[in-house]
C-alpha positions in Angstrom: 61.7 -48.3 -40.9 65.3 -48.2 -42.1 66.4 -46.3 -45.2 66.4 -49.3 -47.4 62.9 -50.3 -46.5 61.7 -46.7 -46.9 63.3 -46.6 -50.4 62.0 -50.0 -51.4 58.5 -48.9 -50.5 58.9 -45.6 -52.3 60.3 -47.1 -55.4 57.7 -49.9 -55.5 55.3 -47.1 -56.2 57.4 -46.0 -59.2 57.8 -49.6 -60.4 61.6 -49.5 -60.4 64.1 -50.9 -58.0 67.2 -49.0 -57.0 69.5 -48.3 -54.1 69.8 -45.1 -52.1 73.2 -44.7 -53.9 71.5 -44.6 -57.3 68.5 -42.6 -56.0 70.6 -39.7 -54.9 72.7 -39.6 -58.1 75.5 -42.2 -57.7 79.2 -41.6 -57.5 79.1 -37.9 -58.4 76.6 -37.0 -55.7 78.2 -39.2 -53.0 81.6 -37.6 -53.8 80.0 -34.1 -53.4 78.5 -35.1 -50.1 81.8 -36.5 -48.7 83.7 -33.4 -50.0 81.2 -31.0 -48.6 81.0 -32.8 -45.3 84.8 -32.3 -44.7 84.7 -28.7 -46.0 82.0 -27.9 -43.5 83.9 -29.6 -40.7 87.0 -27.7 -41.6 85.5 -24.3 -42.0 82.5 -24.1 -39.7 83.2 -23.0 -36.1 80.3 -25.1 -34.9 82.3 -28.2 -35.9 85.7 -27.1 -34.5 86.1 -29.9 -31.9 85.3 -32.5 -34.5 87.8 -31.0 -36.9 90.4 -30.9 -34.1 90.4 -34.7 -33.7 90.8 -35.6 -37.4 94.2 -36.3 -38.9 95.5 -33.6 -41.3 95.5 -33.2 -44.1 92.0 -34.4 -44.7 92.6 -35.8 -48.2 93.0 -39.4 -47.2 90.1 -39.5 -44.7 87.9 -37.6 -47.2 88.5 -40.4 -49.7 88.0 -43.2 -47.2 84.7 -41.6 -46.1 83.6 -41.4 -49.8 84.3 -45.1 -50.2 82.5 -46.0 -47.0 79.5 -43.8 -47.8 79.2 -45.2 -51.3 79.2 -48.8 -49.8 76.7 -47.8 -47.1 74.3 -46.4 -49.6 74.4 -49.5 -51.7 77.0 -48.5 -54.2 80.3 -50.1 -55.1 82.0 -52.1 -52.4 85.4 -50.6 -52.9 85.7 -49.7 -49.2 85.5 -53.3 -48.0 87.7 -54.5 -50.8 90.5 -52.1 -49.9 90.1 -51.8 -46.1 88.2 -54.9 -45.0 85.0 -55.0 -42.9 84.1 -51.5 -41.7 84.0 -52.4 -38.0 83.1 -48.8 -37.4 82.8 -48.9 -33.6 86.1 -50.7 -33.3 87.8 -48.2 -35.6 86.5 -45.3 -33.5 87.3 -46.8 -30.1 90.8 -45.2 -29.9 89.0 -41.8 -30.1 86.9 -40.2 -27.4 83.6 -39.9 -29.2 81.3 -37.8 -27.1 77.7 -36.8 -27.7 79.0 -33.3 -28.6 81.2 -34.7 -31.3 78.4 -36.9 -32.6 76.2 -33.8 -32.8 78.9 -31.9 -34.7 79.3 -34.9 -37.1 75.5 -34.9 -37.7 75.5 -31.1 -38.1 78.1 -31.4 -40.9 76.3 -34.4 -42.5 72.9 -32.8 -42.4 74.2 -29.7 -44.2 76.1 -31.8 -46.7 73.2 -34.1 -47.5 70.5 -31.4 -47.7 72.7 -29.4 -50.1 73.1 -32.4 -52.4 70.0 -34.6 -52.2 67.0 -33.1 -53.8 64.5 -35.6 -52.5 63.9 -34.2 -49.0 62.0 -37.3 -47.7 64.9 -39.5 -48.8 67.5 -37.1 -47.3 65.6 -37.1 -44.0 65.4 -40.9 -43.9 69.1 -41.1 -44.7 69.8 -38.7 -41.9 67.7 -40.7 -39.4 69.7 -43.8 -40.3 73.0 -42.0 -40.1 72.0 -40.6 -36.7 71.5 -44.1 -35.4 74.9 -45.1 -36.8 76.6 -42.0 -35.3 74.9 -42.7 -31.9 76.5 -46.1 -31.9 80.0 -44.5 -32.2 79.6 -42.6 -28.9 81.9 -44.2 -26.4 82.4 -41.4 -23.8 80.5 -38.7 -22.0 
């Protein structure tokens, strides 16, 4: 079950329809998640290899990630309007994305999401979906 099916079922029980973007708190929460993700990556030694491959300063990529995450969660489509189709795998092909880097990315995302999403079941479902997406980015051993 993907995150949207999970949320649809959960929200059916509450008799209101929404997106994951709305369910976690919209723009404010997504911005906090994106900002926290990059702060963790920058400061936590467990993410040092991931940090090393990112262009500095992180301001631009932090904003691009916020736009992408907003769209991915069912929020505004500003990412695609400004940057075109995500083509995530193609955009990541110039970089050597190893299982280690994927795990560091998920480490940062797990911490950022769990600090900012109060519904633990929804957070875990989002993390499962993000893990599948991150696995798809792996292009090197």
